[in-house]
Every structure is written in C-alpha cells, then in structure tokens.
C-alpha positions in Angstrom: 13.3 -82.5 33.8 16.5 -80.0 32.3 14.5 -79.7 29.1 11.5 -78.4 30.7 13.1 -76.1 32.8 15.0 -74.4 29.4 11.2 -74.4 28.3 10.0 -72.4 31.0 13.1 -70.3 30.6 12.6 -69.6 26.8 9.1 -68.2 27.5 10.1 -66.5 30.2 12.8 -64.3 27.8 10.5 -64.1 25.1 7.8 -62.6 27.8 10.6 -60.4 28.5 11.3 -59.1 24.8 7.4 -58.7 24.0 7.4 -56.7 27.0 10.2 -54.3 26.3 9.0 -53.4 23.0 5.5 -53.0 24.0 7.2 -50.5 26.6 9.4 -48.8 24.0 6.5 -48.4 21.6 4.5 -46.7 24.4 7.4 -44.2 25.0 7.6 -43.2 21.0 3.9 -42.9 21.0 3.8 -40.7 23.9 6.9 -38.9 22.8 4.9 -38.3 19.0 1.8 -37.5 20.8 3.6 -34.7 23.2 5.7 -33.5 19.5 2.2 -33.2 18.1 0.2 -31.4 21.0 3.1 -28.8 20.9 2.9 -28.6 17.4 -0.7 -28.0 17.5 0.0 -25.3 19.6 2.8 -23.2 17.7 2.1 -24.3 14.2 1.4 -21.5 10.9 -0.4 -21.7 8.1 1.8 -20.2 5.5 -0.5 -18.0 3.2 0.8 -16.6 -0.2 -0.4 -13.3 -1.8 1.1 -10.5 -4.0 0.6 -7.0 -2.7 1.8 -3.4 -4.0 5.2 -2.9 -3.6 4.7 0.3 -0.8 3.1 -2.6 1.4 6.5 -4.4 1.4 8.2 -3.0 4.4 5.0 -3.6 6.5 5.2 -7.4 5.6 8.9 -7.7 6.0 8.9 -6.0 9.7 9.7 -8.4 12.3 7.2 -7.0 14.7 4.5 -7.3 11.6 6.0 -10.9 11.3 5.8 -11.8 14.9 2.3 -10.8 15.5 0.9 -12.8 12.5 2.4 -16.1 13.6 1.1 -15.7 17.4 -2.3 -15.7 15.6 -1.3 -18.5 13.0 -0.2 -17.1 9.8 3.3 -16.7 8.4 2.8 -14.6 5.3 5.1 -15.1 2.3 4.6 -12.0 -0.5 5.5 -10.7 -3.8 4.9 -7.3 -5.0 3.6 -6.3 -8.6 2.1 -3.0 -9.6 -2.0 -2.9 -8.6 -2.9 -2.2 -11.6 -0.6 -4.9 -13.3 -2.2 -7.5 -11.2 -5.1 -8.1 -13.5 -2.9 -9.5 -15.5 -1.4 -12.2 -13.5 -2.0 -15.9 -12.9 -3.1 -16.0 -9.3 -3.9 -19.8 -9.4 -2.1 -21.0 -5.9 -2.0 -17.7 -4.3 -4.2 -17.1 -1.1 -4.9 -13.6 -1.8 -4.1 -10.8 -3.4 -3.3 -6.7 -1.9 -3.6 -3.8 -4.7 -3.6 -0.5 -3.2 -7.1 0.5 -4.3 -10.5 -0.5 -4.0 -11.2 -0.7 -7.9 -8.8 -2.9 -9.2 -9.2 -4.8 -6.0 -13.3 -5.0 -7.2 -12.1 -6.1 -11.0 -9.8 -9.3 -9.3 -12.8 -9.9 -7.0 -15.2 -10.1 -10.2 -12.5 -12.1 -12.4 -11.9 -14.6 -9.9 -15.4 -14.6 -8.5 -14.7 -13.5 -4.8 -17.2 -12.8 -2.6 -18.1 -8.8 -1.2 -17.4 -7.0 1.0 -13.7 -7.2 0.6 -11.8 -6.4 3.8 -10.0 -2.9 3.6 -7.5 -2.9 6.3 -6.1 0.6 6.0 -6.0 3.4 3.4 -3.5 6.7 2.7 -4.2 9.9 0.9 -2.4 10.8 -1.8 -0.1 14.1 -1.2 2.5 15.8 -3.2 6.3 16.1 -1.8 7.8 19.6 -2.6 11.3 20.9 -1.6 10.4 24.0 0.3 11.7 26.6 -2.5 9.4 25.1 -4.7 6.0 25.2 -2.4 6.7 28.6 -1.7 6.9 29.5 -5.1 3.7 27.2 -6.1 2.4 29.8 -2.9 3.0 33.0 -4.0 1.5 32.3 -7.7 -2.2 31.2 -5.9 -1.1 27.6 -6.8 -0.7 26.5 -2.9 -1.0 27.8 0.6 2.1 27.0 3.1 2.1 26.4 6.4 5.8 25.8 8.7 6.1 21.7 6.8 2.7 21.2 5.4 0.3 22.9 3.3 -2.5 22.5 0.5 -2.0 22.0 -3.5 -4.7 24.2 -5.5 -5.9 21.7 -7.8 -8.0 23.6 -10.1 -5.1 26.3 -10.7 -2.4 24.1 -10.8 -4.4 22.4 -13.4 -5.1 25.7 -15.2 -1.2 26.2 -14.9 -0.5 22.9 -16.3 -3.1 23.3 -19.5 -1.1 26.3 -20.2 2.2 24.9 -20.8 3.5 27.3 -17.5 6.9 26.9 -16.4 8.4 27.3 -13.7 10.5 30.3 -15.1 7.5 32.4 -15.9 6.2 32.1 -12.0 7.1 34.9 -9.8 10.0 34.1 -7.4 11.0 31.2 -9.1 14.1 33.1 -10.3 15.9 33.3 -7.0 15.8 29.5 -7.3 18.1 27.9 -9.9 16.9 24.5 -8.9 13.7 25.3 -10.6 13.5 25.0 -14.3 11.0 23.9 -17.3 7.9 23.4 -17.3 5.6 23.1 -14.2 4.3 19.4 -13.5 4.1 17.0 -10.7 6.0 13.7 -11.4 3.6 11.2 -11.1 3.6 6.8 -11.7 2.9 5.0 -14.8 -0.8 5.1 -14.5 -1.6 2.6 -16.8 0.6 0.1 -14.4 0.5 1.8 -11.1 -1.9 2.8 -8.6 -1.0 6.4 -7.6 -0.9 7.2 -11.2 -3.9 6.5 -12.4 -5.6 7.8 -8.7 -3.8 11.0 -9.8 -6.0 11.1 -13.2 -8.8 10.2 -11.0 -8.3 13.1 -9.0 -7.8 15.5 -11.7 -10.3 14.6 -14.1 -12.8 15.0 -11.4 -11.2 18.4 -10.5 -11.3 19.2 -14.5 -14.7 18.1 -15.6 -15.8 20.4 -12.8 -16.6 17.9 -10.4 -17.7 14.8 -12.6 -16.7 11.3 -11.8 -16.0 10.1 -15.3 -18.3 7.1 -16.1 -18.2 6.5 -19.9 -16.2 7.2 -22.7 -17.3 10.6 -23.8 -16.4 11.8 -19.8 -13.1 10.7 -20.8 -12.6 12.1 -23.8 -13.9 15.6 -21.9 -10.8 15.7 -19.9 -7.9 13.5 -22.6 -6.1 16.5 -23.4 -5.1 17.5 -20.0 -4.9 14.0 -18.8 -2.1 13.1 -21.6 -0.6 16.6 -20.7 0.1 15.7 -17.2 1.3 12.7 -18.1 3.3 13.6 -21.4 5.6 16.3 -20.3 7.1 13.9 -17.7 8.7 11.4 -20.1 10.0 8.3 -18.5 7.8 7.5 -15.3 9.0 5.7 -12.5 6.6 2.2 -12.2 6.5 2.6 -8.5 6.0 5.5 -5.4 9.2 3.9 -3.6 11.9 5.1 -5.9 10.2 8.0 -6.8 10.3 9.2 -2.9 13.8 8.0 -2.5 15.3 10.1 -5.5 13.1 13.0 -3.8 14.5 12.8 -0.2 18.0 12.2 -1.6 18.0 15.3 -3.3 17.2 14.1 -6.7 14.1 14.1 -9.3 11.8 16.8 -9.7 10.9 19.4 -6.9 7.4 18.0 -7.3 6.4 14.7 -6.4 3.2 12.4 -6.2 3.6 10.2 -3.2 1.3 8.3 -0.9 0.9 10.0 2.7 1.8 6.6 4.5 5.4 7.0 3.2 5.8 10.4 4.5 4.5 9.4 8.0 6.6 6.3 8.0 9.6 7.9 7.3 8.9 11.0 10.3 7.9 7.6 12.7 11.3 6.3 12.1 13.0 9.7 13.2 14.7 10.3 9.4 15.8 13.8 8.4 13.6 15.0 6.0 15.4 18.5 5.1 13.6 20.9 3.6 10.6 18.8 3.0 6.8 20.4 2.6 3.6 18.0 2.2 0.9 19.4 0.1 -2.2 18.1 0.5 -4.1 18.6 -2.9 -7.6 20.0 -1.8 -8.9 17.8 -4.1 -7.4 14.3 -4.0 -8.0 10.5 -3.8 -7.4 7.7 -1.3 -5.6 4.6 -1.2 -7.8 2.1 -0.3 -5.8 -1.0 0.4 -8.0 -3.9 -0.5 -7.4 -7.6 -0.1 -8.5 -9.9 -2.7 -9.3 -12.9 -0.7 -8.6 -16.4 -3.1 -8.9 -18.9 -0.1 -10.8 -18.8 2.9 -6.8 -18.3 5.1 -6.9 -15.2 2.6 -10.0 -14.0 3.8 -9.3 -14.7 7.3 -5.7 -12.8 7.0 -8.0 -10.0 5.7 -9.8 -9.4 8.3 -7.2 -10.3 11.0 -5.5 -7.3 9.4 -8.7 -4.8 10.1 -9.5 -5.6 13.5 -6.3 -7.0 15.2 -5.1 -4.2 17.6 -1.7 -4.7 17.0 -1.3 -5.2 13.6 -3.5 -1.8 13.3 -1.0 -0.2 15.8 2.0 -1.7 13.6 0.3 -0.6 10.2 -0.1 3.0 11.9 4.2 2.9 12.3 4.2 2.0 8.7 2.1 5.1 8.1 -1.1 3.6 7.2 -4.2 5.0 8.5 -6.3 2.3 9.8 -10.0 2.2 8.7 -12.4 3.3 10.9 -11.1 5.0 13.3 -9.2 8.6 13.0 -7.5 8.5 16.6 -4.8 5.9 16.3 -3.4 7.5 13.6 -4.0 11.1 14.8 -2.3 10.3 18.7 1.0 8.1 16.6 1.8 10.8 14.8 1.1 13.9 16.8 5.0 14.3 17.3 4.8 15.0 13.1 2.0 17.5 12.9 4.1 20.2 11.3 4.2 17.6 8.1 1.2 16.1 8.2 -2.7 16.9 8.3 -3.9 14.7 10.6 -7.2 15.4 10.2 -7.4 16.0 6.4 -8.9 19.2 7.2 -9.8 21.1 4.3 -9.0 18.1 1.6 -12.1 16.8 -0.6 -12.3 13.2 -1.8 -12.6 12.8 -5.1 -14.9 9.5 -6.1 -12.6 6.9 -8.4 -14.3 5.7 -11.7 -15.1 2.3 -12.6 -12.2 0.1 -13.4 -12.5 0.0 -16.9 -13.4 3.7 -17.5 -10.1 4.6 -15.2 -7.9 2.1 -17.3 -8.9 3.9 -20.7 -8.2 7.2 -18.8 -5.0 6.0 -18.4 -4.8 4.5 -21.8 -5.2 7.7 -23.4 -3.6 9.9 -21.0 -0.5 7.3 -22.2 -0.7 7.7 -25.8 
C-alpha cells in the first residue's frame, strides 16, 4: 500500500510540474506576442540616402524626424555635392537626393530607376547683396532695388562682366570703400556643386540670346564668357552653405549666389539679416530637389515628402517651395515679403541643358 501511494504521489508531482511549465510557457508566449504587436505598431524602416548639403538641416530637424517616424521612417543621410553624386558608389543606399533634375536624371539612368522621379520641393537661385552693392548696381542700370529685395538685370550684368568692369568704374562706388576690384558674383564650383552649374545654365541661356545649350557648338559660343565668370573668382566654395554663412557674417564678396531657401529659412528663424538685399535674377534657374529612389523604400519616402501636409509645411519652414502649390509658401513667408519675391514676379525660368552638355560647359568654364 505504501508503494502504490508513493507512486500516485509521484505522478501528481510530475503532473504539477508539467502544468507549471505549460503555464510559464503560455505567459512567455503572451509577453512575446504582446511585444511583437507593440513593435509592429511603432517600428520604423531605416532608409539611407545621400543628399545635397542644403537639405541637411531639414532632415536633422527634430520635427521632421518625428513626422517621418510617425509615417514609419527613420532616415539616415550623408551629404555630397549634387554633381559629385555620379562618382559615388550608391550600392546599399535607398535614395539619392540631388538639388536639381539634371544630375537626378543622370543617376536614374545609371541605376535604371523608373520615371517619374519624386520632386518634393524647389528653390530659385538668388543673389544676396549688401545694401551698398545693390544700390550701386541700381545706379548703373544693372539692377532695380526696393526696400529689401530687387531684380538683377542679367543681360546688363553679363555685359559688364564680359568687359571686365570693376566696382571703381561704377557710378557711386567710390563712397563705399568695401566695393573694390572686379565686379563678379561669387558662386560655387560648377563641376561639383549644383548652384554653380545652374548659374552657368542661366548665364549661358541669356548670353546666347535665349537659347538653351544643346551641343558642343552652343557650349563653344558662350565658353569664353562662362570661363570669365568662373576664373575671376579664384578658389570657389564647394557648397552654398559656407558662402552664405560668410556673407551673413560680413566676410567675402559683396555679391553671392545662393538658394532662396537659405534666405527664407534664416528669415523664418527670426535671425538678424543686417543690410541684406535679395536680388532675383530676371532670368534664373530653379533648383528642383529630386529624389532618385534606389529601392521601393526610397520611392515611398520621396512620395511621402511630396504629399504629406506636415512634411510640406516643414519644408516651407526650411525655406523650400513645395511643388504644385504657391499658397503654402506665400502664407508662411508673408511676414518676410520685404525680402522675398513670393510670387516670383518678373522672374523668367531658364531651361537647363542636358546633364552631359552642362557638365561640359562647367568643365570648359573651369579650364
């Protein structure tokens, strides 16, 4: 009797242990399942991209990071000159985000990316000037100037540049000791930087009688002037960020080519801009920030930047003009209309040559 009782007791103990194990396993499974369900709702896809430096502050903005995370994205970026991206190995990246359509189209062809490419926002090129320089240009028929903004007459300016005019030869410049030497607009290196290349695109279009360069002959017709525009500057900056910071600090050339977005962003931040005058060339080139999706996740990000209302609003905060509408930019920058030509009145858009043509134009301008 004692033996059979012990056996029954042992069976009950074993059954209890098995039941406990099963209960613990069920709890663990429930916890894991709960975590997985929680992760599924909050997890983000990490996408990597190479971007133009002018968009670095946009992607670093905590509000942009938050808005992207809410849509399931964590974005990791590295910066590069837009025209230098073609020389990078983009294997392992989800997208490239140059500052204009020409290098984007070249990258799309290289990596067999289907069109159309997302173009979330754009920014026209402008010339920032100190007030004294803007007024001297206006007095000599090279610009018209209002309170904080004005228009640069490109044909007149290019004629003066072609004649190697100096500030000292311009009426009224003698009253401003900082205006000395050859008259020129400081721009970035057109061989690596988007803004420098677009400057040549607009200048060559005007210089060649309103014709967009399409072949070697067209490049040759304006090559001497394009070379003069570049060579007079000496060493050029590789990005507009550094050039704009130098200008705002009071250093550097009195005329600097930058993106309107840089000016608008500074104004939106409420920073002191001193005697800034923003000159819109009457013929300019827009910087169409274009996403080159290298993976489906990259395309999804590009389309999100184009359509999401929160991200569009944040793009305007950083000075960009969202594609497809002007009301967002106009409303957001209403307090800064003194400096910004919100509707781009009187500004003509120059067509941009094909990538290889513009690349050759830049090469010849620098040689």
